[in-house]
N, C-alpha and C positions, 0 to 999 in steps of 0.2 A: 686299544683299539690298532688292531695288527696291518701294518701296511711295511712291501717288501718292492714298491717301486723303482728304488738306486737300482734293483738287481733284476728287473723285469726284462725280456727280451725286445721291449720295443723300446724301453731306456737306452738300452745298449748300442740297440739300432740309431735312435738318435745322437747320443753323444759321438758315435764313431764316424756317422756318416754327415752332420748339418755343424753348422758354427756354433760356439758358444762357451761358456764355462760355469766352472764350480762354485765360485766363490769362495766364501772361506770355507774351513775343515767342520765340518758337522752341521754346522748351521746354512751354509750355503749363503744365498740372498734373503733369509727369511728376514732378517733386522731390516734391510733395505726395503721389503715390501711393506713393512709395518713403520717406516718413520718417513722414507722418501721415497716412495712408489714410482712417481713422476720424473726427476731426479733421474733414477736408477733405469727405468724405462728410457729415456729419450737419450740417456749415456748408451747402452748398449745396442741401440737401435741406431746410432750415428757409427757406433764400429762394428755394426757385423748386418744390418738390412733390416728387412721389416720380417726375417723368420729365425731364430736364434734358440738356444737352450740355454737353463740356469738349473741349478739346485736350491730348493727351497723346499722347509717344510718336510723334512725327509723324503723328498721325491725330488724327479727328474720334469720339469716344464719347459713346453716348448711355448713360447712368447711368440706370437703372430700378430705385428703392428701394421696399422696403418687404414685407409677405407679399404684398399683392395682385400686385405686379410679379414677386417671386418664383413666386407661382401661377401666373400667367400664363405666363409663360417656360419654367419648368420642365413645365408640364403639357403645352405643345408642341403643341398639338391643331391639325390640320393641318401639321404637318412645319411650320411655320415658322420656327424656329431652327437654324441650325445650328449642332451642337457642333464638329465638326473645323474651321471655317472660323474660328470664335470663338478657340479653341487656338490653330492653326496660328501665328497670327502670332508667340506668345510660346515656342512649346515643339515646335513641329511640326518642326523641323529636330531636336531632339535624343530626340521620343519619338513618332518617326514612325508612325503606325497604332496605335497604343496603345489600348487600350478607349472611351476618352474621347475618343479624336481619330476616331472613326467616326462614321456617321451613319444614321438610318431604319432601311431594310430590313437593309444591311450590319452595321450594329450591333445590332441583334435578331439575326442570325443569328449574330454570334460570340459576344455573350452568353450566348444559350442555350447554346452548345458550354460558354462557361467555367463557366456556372452548376453545372454538378456538381461544380466542384474546392469548394465553399463550402456547400455541405448539411452538415448537422447532421451527422452522421455523419463525414464528412471532417473537418469542424471537431473534432472530438472526438480523432481520430487526429491531428491537428496539435496539439492542445493535451498529449499525451499526449509530441512532443519536445519540446514547448516547455518542458515544468518542469525538465527537467536541463539544459536548456541556458539557462534564465535565474539557477536556481542557479550554474551553473559561473560566468559572468560575473558576477555581484554577489560572488561568493565572492574576484573580484580586485579588488574595493574597499577601501581603506584608510581609516581617519580621517583626518581634515584638517580644518584650518581655511580652505581655501579648493578644494573637493572640486567640480569641473567638471562641472557636472549635463548641460547639453549635451553633451561630448564624449562622456563615459561610456555613456550613454543611447543617443546616436546608434553608439555601437561594439556596444554592447548588441542592439540592435533589428536592424541590418545583419546579426550573426553569426546571432541568431534567424531572420531571412527566408533566408539561406544555407541554414541545417539546416533550416525545415518546407518551405521552397518548393524547395530544389534536392536536399535531402537529402546535404549536405558540409561539411565546414568550411572554409572559404578560408583559412586560413592566412597565406602571406609575402603573397598577393596582396588581403588586404584592403583595406589603406590606400590600395594605386593605385585597387582598385575602389571602393570609399568615395569618392573623390576625384573621381571620374569622377562619381558622382551627384551629386557636390556641383555639379560645374561646369557638367553641363546643365540642374541648375535655376536656379542664379544666371544661367544666359547668357540664361535667357527675358526679362528686365527689364534687357539690356542698352540702354543709351539708343545705343550706336554696335553697329549690329546688320548687321557685316562683318567679316571677320578682320583686326584689327590684332594684330599679335604684341604680347601680353602682357595683349589685352583678354577679356572674358569670353566673349565669342561667338566667339572662336579656339579658348579653349578647351572652350567646353561640345560644339564640332563634334568637337574631339581626345577626351573624354570620351566622345561616341558613339560613334566607333570601337572605344574601349579596351573600352567593352561589349557591341557585337556580337562581336568577337573573342572574348570572356571566355567568352560564351552560346553562339556557333556552334563552338568549340573541345570543347564538351562534348555537343553534339546528338547526334551518330551513338551515341557510347555510350549516352545514354540512351535513344535510340528503341529499341537493342538491348537494354537491361538494365532497364527500366522498374522506378520501386520506387512509392514510396505518398506521395512528394513530387508538389509542384505543376507544376513542370516534367515532370515523367513523365506527369501528367495530361492536360496540354495536348499532349504529343505524342500519346496515345492517343486524346484524346477527339475524339467525331463528331457529329453530328447525328443526325436522325430519317432522314436519305438516305444514312448511312454516310458523308458527305463530312467530312475531317479538315483541319486546318491545315497549310500549308505552314510549310518549315523559316523560311521571315522572317517567316511570322504567329506562328510562335512565340516567335522572340526577339523582335519588335518587344513580343509582350504580357508578357514574362519582365521586358524591360528596365522596359515601365512600371509594374507589378506591384512589383516589387521596389524601385523608387523608392516608389511609394504605399503598401507595408507597412512600411516602416522611417523614410521622411520625417516622414508625418502622425502615426503614433505615436512620434514621436520628440515632435513638438511638442506634440501633447498631453500626453505624462507630464512635459517641462519647465513647463508650463502648471499642471499638478497638483503638481508638487513646488513650484512658486514657491510657489502659494496656500496648501500645506500647511505651508511655513515661515513664511510670513505669518500663518497662522490655526491654532498650535500646538493649538487644544483640537481642531478638526477631523482633525490628523494622528492623534491619540489614539484618537477614534471612529473612525476610519477600522484603526488599530492593533486596538483593541479587538474590533471585529469580524470581522478576519483571527484573530485568536488565539483565538476563540470556537468556529472552527471544528476546533480542535485537528488540523491535519495541516499540515504543510509546503506540500504539492504539492495543487492544486485541481483537481476534475475539472470535468466542463463542467454538470454539475447543480448545483454550485456556485457557479456565476457568478450566478444570480437571489437566493441567500441575500446576496449582498454588498451590501443596498440602500445601504449610506453611502457606498460606495464608486463606485455608480454615480451617486447623486446629484452626489458632486464632480466625477467625470468628466462630467457633463452641465453641471454649471457653470462648468469650466474650459472645454470645448469652446466655450461660448457666449460666456466675453470673450475667448478666444483661437482664432477659427475656423482649422483648418491651412490653410485654402483660402480666402485671405480676399477674393480676388473671382475672379468667374467671367464667363468671356466667350460671348458667342455674335455669329452674325452671321444677321442675317436674310437667308430666300432668298425670301419673298415679302413683299408691302406688308400691313400689319397694323394696326389700330386697338388704342390701348390709353387709355384714362377718356380720351375726347376728342381725341386726338391720335395724326395717322396718323404712320406709320413705315413709311418704303419702303423695298423690298428692297434689299439691299448697306449695312444700317445696320451699324457695330459697336457690341453691348450688353455693357455691362457690369454683375453683379449684386452685392452686396455682403452674404454671409450677416453677416459681423460688423458691418455698420452697422445693418442691421436688429435685430440682437442688443444693440445700444445703443440704440435709442429708448425713448426713455420714456412714450411713450405707449402701449408696449406689454410694458412690464418697470419695474415697480418698482423703485427706485435702480439701475440700469443698471449703474453704475460698482463697484457693491459686490460682493465675494463671498457669495454666498448662496442655499447648493447647497439648503435648504429650501422657495424656489419650485419646484423639481421636484419637489416629495411631494406625494402623493395628497392632501391635505388642504390644498393650494393650488394645484399646477396652472398654475400662471402660463403655462406655455409653451405651452398649449390653448386661446387666445384663437381663434387662428386656425391651421389647419391649417400654415400656409409661416411661419410667425411664425418658427419654431428650424428651422434648415435648414445644421448643422455638415457634414452627408453629404451636401447637394444635395439634389436630387427629381425625378419624374416617372422617365424611361425610364435617363437617365444618374444617378440616384442612383449613391452608390459601391455597387461590387460586395463590397467586399470588409469593410461595415460592423461585420457581426456580428464577424469575424476581427478587426478592429480594437479592437473592446470585451475580448473575449475574450485579447488581447494584452496589453491596457494593465492588462485587472482581472488577471492572471496575474504581472504584471511588479510593480506596488503589491503584491500578496500577499507575494510573497516577502520585497520590500524592506524594508515594513514591522515582518516579523517579526523582521530584523536590525539596523536603523540606524533611527536618528534624526536629523533634519536641522533647519537653522535658517539665519535671516538675522538682521540687526540690524533694528529697529524700524523705524529711517527709509530700508532700504533698498526701491526700487523697482526692479523689474526692467525695464531698456531694451528695446523690442523692434526687432527688425532686419528691414524688411519690403522687403530688397530682391529677395527672391523671396520664397520660404515664409518667415512668420515664426515667426524663433529669437530668444532672447536674445541681445542684442546684446553682453554682455560674458560669454556662455560660462553663466551661472547658477552664481555661486560660493557654495558653500554648506557650512557646518558641518555637517560628518559624522560621526555616533558610532555606536560598534557598543553592542548592545543589551546 
């Protein structure tokens, strides 16, 4: 993969006119990105302010931190920032032309067609399919002193994604498809970005081929015999002029949405499991609330009643945002807080860094779900202070689906199981791609 951004005109301008530093020779801040991105970002933010440059992954990046920067970039007035050109460097080879990798009018067109698949009536149908899938999935769990939360939750959410989004069970293909998704996601932050045998980049390219073949093999049948799943809806969806997605469009969107639907929910649930294991009093509050509904399966109307669960989920997302870095690239010159930013500049925002800024959050490292309560509303000091799902035109299209999925799973789990960790246990986070428990999050799982 050919990259020369260190030597581009935009990079030279950024390095000569804006604050920042190169980091280590050759690798710059690449290793910090992969091991301690929040600590690194907060340290440089305190040193340079909300706008500064660093070198990483063979490129010069402009880091833009804090709620004002989030607002400026996410609102994107005048179509200054390209999401496609930002993400393409990382995942363009593996999730090409997914909804997050489209820009401006084309993005608006595709999103307009897809929006129908996430309306309330459709979400209600998805939830009806989720409940039995969850019960079946967690019914296979067994008591264990080292229950691997990451492995089991990822398996569950992938099974649910195929059931809800595709209308089928994967069966023996599950492991192969799951590994393909893992390889595609992990390839995005490869330091060696060409096909070295055994390397993450080569595995990602192979994974992409597996996923393309998987969805293409089902496309003709799905178009001929559609159901009420997302795959069918994308095959049939059309805009106001009657235009439909091509076969390649459907495949690209399904690969991206399937990844987003199970990976981000897996990360959120792992964060919730960890925090509820460390804070058993909150686990008990969530359980009592779930039991108070008096039913195993929840309906769409029940989601709003799970207020305690909602507070816990928001706090877990604040502490560990599923997408901890969001890239963009400027396609026009712009000004921010007195700084001139030239076209061609790579930008990185970080929800997690904003979520850990002490000037915006009281004791930001503390697990404190009550900060989101109506009595405190700590997250409402600034409209772009809390951004786990991004913002603006590219705000996650499936955010309501994600909330529904997480609550439905947690509702079932707390009624059947308790879980705990040792008092001195601290979950390591692997930031190699999306942030996941570095040790798989082993917990002591007990039946109720």
